[in-house]
Each structure stands twice: as structure tokens, then as C-alpha cells.
N, C-alpha and C positions, 0 to 999 in steps of 0.2 A: 577323304572329305575334308574341306578346309574349315577351321573354326571361325566363327563369326567373332568380330571385335567385341571387346566388353562394352563399349560404348553403345553398340547396337542393341544389347540386352537392356540396357539402362533406359533406352529410348523406348523400347517396346513395353517396358514396365511402366513407365511415365504415361504412355499414351493409354495403356489399359486402366491406369487409376484415374486419368482425366475422364476417360469414358464412363466409367463407374460412377464417378462424382457427378458427371453431368446427367446420368440417368437418375441418380438419387436426387439432384437439385430439381430435374425436370418433374419428378414425382412430387417433391414438395411444392413446387411452384403451381403444380396443377391441382393439387388437393387442398392447400391450406387457405386458398382464397375463396372466391364465392362459388366455384364450381362444385359439384356433388362428388362425394366420394364414390358411391356406387349406386347410381339413381335408381328410383323404384321402378320395378317391372310390372307388366300387366298382371294383375292378380296378386301383387305382392303387398304386405300391410303397408299403411303409410308411416307407421312407427315400429321401431325395433326396441324392445325392451333387453337391457344388459344389466346383470348384477356384477358390481365391482366389490369383490371382498376387503375386509379391513386388511391393511398392511400391503396391498397389492403394489407392485412396482410399475414405473411407467411401461417396462417391456411386457410384463403381464397384462396391464390393461389393454395395451395395443394388441396382444394376442387374443384377449376376450372380444375386442371390436372386430378383429379379423374373422373370428368364428362366427360372429353375427353378421358378417357381410357388410360392416360399415367402413372397413378400412382395408385396401388392397395390398397395400405395402407397410406392414407392421413395424419393421425396422426403420424405415423412413419416418413413420409417424412417431417412433420413439425419439428419433433425431430431432424432429420438428418440435416436440414437447421440450426437449433439452435446450434447443436454440432460443424457445420462447421463454425459458427460465421457469417453467411450472412442472417440470417432470417430477418434483418432490412434493408437490402440493395438490396433487390430483385426489379428490375426495371419494370414498367409498359410498355405496349405497345402490339402490334400485333406480336405474335411469331408463327413460323412454325417449329415444333419440329419433328425429324425423329420418325417414328412410334415405332421403336424399342430402343429408346434411353435410356440409363441408367440414374439413379437418378443423378449421378454425372455430366452427359452431360447436363441433363435438368437444373439443378441447375446452372451449369456453364454459360449457355446461359442466364439465368435469371440475374445472377450476372453481367455479361458483358453488359447486354442489347442488346443482338444480336437480335433486332426486325427486322420484314419484311420492306424492303425498296421498294420505287416505284420510277421508272425513270420519270424525267421531262426534256424535251428537249427544249432548247433555240435556235432557228435557227438563222443564221447570218442575220443581217439586221433588226432584230425586234426592235420596240422601246418600251419605258416604258409602253405605254397604251396596247401593245400586249403581252408584258411579264407578267403583273400584274395578269392577269386571271389565268395564269399557276401557279404562286407562290401562289396565293390566294387558289387554288384547293388543293395544297399540305398542306398548312398551315391550312386550314379549316376556313378562314376568308373572308371578303368581298374584292373585288378587288380594291375598292376605298381606303381602309385602306393600302393596299400595295402601291398604287399610291402615297399617301401622304407621307408615309415613305420614298419612293424612290425619292421624290423630295425635302426631307428635306436636305438643304445644310449642316447643322451641322451633320447629319447623315453620309453624303457622307465624310465629313472631318474625321470623327471619323473612318471610314473604309479605310482611307488612299488613296482616289482617288481625283484628282484635281477639280471635280465638272464641273459646278455649282450644278449638282444633280447626281444621279447614271446613268443617261442617258448615254449610251455609254460604260459603265464599267461593265455591267452585261455580263460576257463572254459568247459567244454561245458555248454550249456543251450539253451533256447529264449528268444530275447529278442524284444521288439517295438520297432520303430522306424518313425517317420514316413518316408516316402520322401524321398530326397536329404538324409538326416541326414549331416553331415560325418563322414568316416571317423575322425577323431580322437576325436569323441564316441562312435561306436560301440566303438572299442577301449577307449576309457576305461571304458565301462559293463562291458565284458567283463572288465577287470582288477580293476575294484571287486568284482565277482561273485567273483573269485578271492581277493581280500584279505579278503573276508567269511568265507571258509572258516576262516581262521585265528583261533581262539579260545584262551584260556587252556589248555584240555585240549590242543589240538593242539600248540602251542609246547611244552608240557611232554614230550608224547611225542617230539617232534623232538629236543629237547635231551638226552633220555636216550639216544638213538641216536648222539649226537656228531656229527650232521650239521648243516651249514648249510641255510638255507631253499633256496638254489639246488640243493645236492647232493641234498636230500630230493625235490624236485620233478623233478629229472633222473632220479633212480632210479625215481620213480613213473611217469614217462613211460615208461622201459623195460618196467616192469612192465605198464602199459596195452598197449602194443604185443605183448608176449609172450602175455599171458593171453587164452584164449578160453573158459575155463570160470571162472565168477566165483569158485568156492571155492578156485581155485588161486591167486589173487592173493597171499594172505598168504605161501604157500608159496614162490612164486616170488621174492617180496621177500626171504624168509629165505635162499634159496639165494645171492642176490646179495651180501646183507650177509655171509654166511659166506665168500665169495670175497674181499669187501673186506678183512675182518679178517685174513686170512692173506696178503694181498698177491698173490692169484690173478687173472690176467686174468679180465674179466667174460665176453668172448667171446659178446656179446650180438647176435645176427644183426640186429635192428632197427637198431642203431647204425650197421652197415655199409651197410644200405639207405638211411639218412638220409645218410650220407656220398656214397653214390652218386646221391642225389637220385632214386631210383626204387625200386620194389617189385619183388623177384624172388621167383617162387613157390619156387625153390630156390637158395639161395645157394651159390655154387661157390668154390673156392679162388682162382680167377683174379679173381673178384670182390672178395675180401678184399685181394688183392695189388694190384689196380688202384687202390685208395684206402688203401694202406699208410700213407702219410705223413699222412692226415687225422687230426686228434686226436680225431674222434668214432668212429674205428675201434677198438673195445674188444678187437679180436683183436691189435692191434699196439701198443696204448698201454694202459698200466697204469692202474687206477682208473676213476673216473667220467669221461665226456666233459665237455667245458666247459660244457654247458648242456643243457637238455631237448631231446628230440627231436620232441616232440608235446604236445599238451594233455592230460593226464591228468584223468580224471573224479574225482569224490569217492570213489567205491569204491577206485580205484587209490591215491589218496593215503592213505586210511585204512588200505588194506592195508600200505601202506609205512611208516606210522607206528606200526602194531601188527603187525609181521610174526611168522610163525609161528615157533616155536623148533623147528628141524628140523636133522637131521644132514646133509643133502644138500648136494652140491656140483655135481651134474649134473642136467639134466633133457633129454629129448628129446621132440619132438612126435610124437603119434600121428596117424594120418589123419583121425581125427574132431575134432582140435584140442586134446584134452585131452594130459597130459604124463606121461611116467613119470620118476619122480625116483630118483636113485641115489646112493650115497656115494662110490664109487671110480671111477677112470677104467676100470678093467676092467669093472666092472658097467655103466658107461655105453657102452662099446663093445659089449658083448654086447646090450644094450637097442637100440641104434641098428641092429645087424645084424639082430636079430629083427624089429623094426619094418619095415626096409626089404624084408625077405624077404615079410612079410605085404603090404606095399603093392604089391610087384611081382606077388605071386600074385593080389591083388585086381584089378590092372590086366589081368593075362592073362585072368582069368575074364571081365571086363567085355568083352574083345575077342572072346571065342568067340561 
């Protein structure tokens, strides 16, 4: 058998390399443009979830996309990411890709870190102990660590709130975060939403009341916890401001419950005495407590900034959650006795 000349081998190898390059280039051109990677089939979900772990390489990511049916040629996808200059900047997290997404779309989402986010809702009137488990679940940490961070006065100062902790400044709203978002970033977003509330008009109203920011939010948090009927918020705020003006004890039940660190359906005198030395107990300490007792919502903040001009100094809750407002202590005692009789009669009727 005659040996083939060396030049023939070189030509064959070159032809093979060109063919392979052509196939790779063809794959790239067909996938990285507007065309789909692996289009959705009948009965196939519209979206595909893929979790990219921390530290994953471009090749590892391409493999995960291949396993999910999003990329037919993982090596070519890796090459495409390198050509595009983003192979080293693809972000980890849980992604939800459209089933028919092009390589350009998939890579763009990975570059921008368009991960799946989940909602977390902070209701009006929640305190730190109630908020911490929700933040912890989103951050993937223990609630105690969130509480510790939230009660750190230095951290509160760093986030630009008047303190003494983050109590009262984690603004009630629904937020969206990626899973395992660090707790400090979550708390920062909530305090940023609080700071966004304050505009020139709000600051002017606060100044007209002669209150500091902390005092205003503290009073608003009490209003938030007392009010069950929206229309009563400005009236309740007006009552407390009247008391502050004449140096009268606020005697706000929610402040005692905050000091007790528990909610009682009915606050008894022994409950008040139990925390008599606590500065948050407004039955035994004059003026406002040292800081907020919960997170007031926008409505409570605005009601406190624009309180009703009322002559009342007292109010008592009716069974339906509304309040009866009175001017004098005698009127207040009469209202309490009448409401107590009505409540007792209703309870006896329910038992028959």
C-alpha cells in the first residue's frame, strides 16, 4: 500500500476543523439570535425553573440549562458566553426562563441576575418580634439573628432612622426579594420605604406639632395599635396630643402590652403594676415612651401628622372595636360602665 503524502493529511485535518467550526458557528448563529433554543412542545410548561448555585462556572451553568432542556449544545453556549464577554459574570439564583427563550435572552437574564423573587408582607401594626420570622424565612436565617440586628442601635443609625432600634421604621408594605437575600439588605429596603414617606409637606406638618421624628413615629405607632376604625385615627391622635399638651399621662394600653411583650384581651391593673418600672408603660411614666411600639402604616402616620382638633381627653373601646370619646373623667367612667354592662349582657345572651 502506498503512503499518502503528508500534505493530504494536513488538508483532511483542516477540512475537519473547518467543518467542526462551521457546525459550532451554525449552532451559535441559530441559537443566540431571536430563534428559540428548544421551543415549547404540546403540554410542556411555558416556563422552566433552573437553580444556578453560587460559584458555578459558565460550563456548569450551560450543563444545568442543558439538563433543563433549554440549551441543545452546552459547549457552544459556553463559547457564546465567552465571546459575549459574560462567562465570568453570570449570577447565581433561582431563574424562571421562558421555555422558548433564545440563548441571547437566557444569557441576558443570567447577566442581569433576573432571579425569581417572592413576596413578603409586613402588615400595619406589626412589631419587630412579629416581623423577624418573615424576614428570617426570606433570608434563610434564624429569627433571633434578625431580632438582634433589628435591635442594634448602631445599625439603625446607619440606615438613617432615629431609633433607638428599627422598631417602628420597617414600613408596612409588600416587598419582593430573591430567596436567601441577606437580612441586612431586606431591612435596608424596608427602612428606605419608610424614609421615602417623608417629603416637604410631611416635615412641615411634623414641625408644626413641635415633635421630633422619633416622637411623631412613636405616637403614630400607638395610634396604629389603638385604632380599629380608620376614621377614628385622627381623633385618637388628637386625644393623645391633648394629653401631652397638659402633661397628662397617656395611659395607652398598647404601650403596656409592649412592655409585657404579650397581647392581653383585657388589660388588668396587675398587668400594669407588673411592668410599672418599664419606661414604655405610659400608665406609670409621663410623656411618650422612648420609641415606637410597632410599625405604623401610612394612614396612621398621616393621621398623627394631621390630627383632629377635638376637645376629648378620654376614649373607651366598644365591643365592635370603635370608641366612645369623652371630655371629662366622669363622662369617661360613665361610658366605661355603660359599655361594660352592654358587653356583659351580650355575653349572657350568647350563653343562653
